[in-house]
N, C-alpha and C positions, 0 to 999 in steps of 0.2 A: 297050118300056119306056123311059121318060125317064131320062136321067142327071141326077144331082144335081150341080150345079157344086161344085167344091172350095171350101171356105171360103177367103176371102182372109185373108192375115195381114199384119201390119205388118212392115216390113223390120227386120232386126236391126241391131245396131251396126256390124258389118263392112260390111253392105250400105249403110247410111247414109254411112259414111266413104267407101266407093268411089264412091258417087253424088256426094258433095261434091267429091271429088278430080276427077271428070269435069267437074263444074261449074266448078271453079277453072281447069282447062285450057281449057275451051270459052269461058267468059265473062270470066275475069279475066286471061287471057293467061299463066297460070302453066304454060307448056310446059316440057318437059325442058330445052330450051336456055335459057330464062329462069331456071329453077331452078339450072342449072349456074353461073350468075353469082354466086350467093349462097354465097361461099366462107368466110364468117365466121360460120357457124352461125345465120344469120338465120331459116331455116325452123324450126329447133329452138326458137329463142328466141320466135318468133311462136306456135308450139304451146304453149310454156310459159306465154305470156300468157293463152291461152284456158283452160288448165288452172288457172292461178292465180286467174282471176276466178271459177271454179267453187268453188275451195277457200276463197277469201277474198273473197266478193262485195261486202263493204262497205269494202274497203281499196283503196289505189292500188298494191298490190304488182304486179298484172298489168301495169300501164303501165311498170314498171321493166324488164321483159323485152322489151317490144315494140321491134323493131329498126328500124321505119320511122316515118313520120309518124303521130302519134296519131289524126289524122282517119281513118286507114285501119283502126283497131282498132274493130271493131263487135260487141262482145259483147251478148248479150241476157239477160234475167232468167232464162230457162229454161236450166238447165245442159246439157241434152242437145245443143242446137245448138252450144253452145260446145265441148263435148267432141268433137262430130263434126268441127268445124273443126280442132280440135287434132289429131285422128286423121289427117285428110287432110294436114295440114302435116307430121306425123311421117312419113307414107307418102312424101311428096315428098322429105323430107330423107333417108330411107333410100334411095330410088331414086337420088338424086343421088350418095350415097356409093357405091352399087353401080356406077353408071356410071363414077365416078372410079376405082374399083378394077378396072374392066374386067370386071365380073361381070354 
């Protein structure tokens, strides 16, 4: 009797965020050591930028939060990738704080 392959499913939000975080580490150089240098809430502010562009897509509010060169801020019209980037940046910020606290 042949087995029927399980239907494939699209990744959920948490899986997308985890994959984006892995991409940031592997291809953007956002390693834990790199992230530990951002002691002035830059990671959280960058996440806020991607959230803000989702909430206010037609305003410049998002740019006000961005902590680095604006050429590095790359939102897209689809809110999902923006929220995925925000989630990955939030995860990086949490991990940095946990390392700092020795947890």
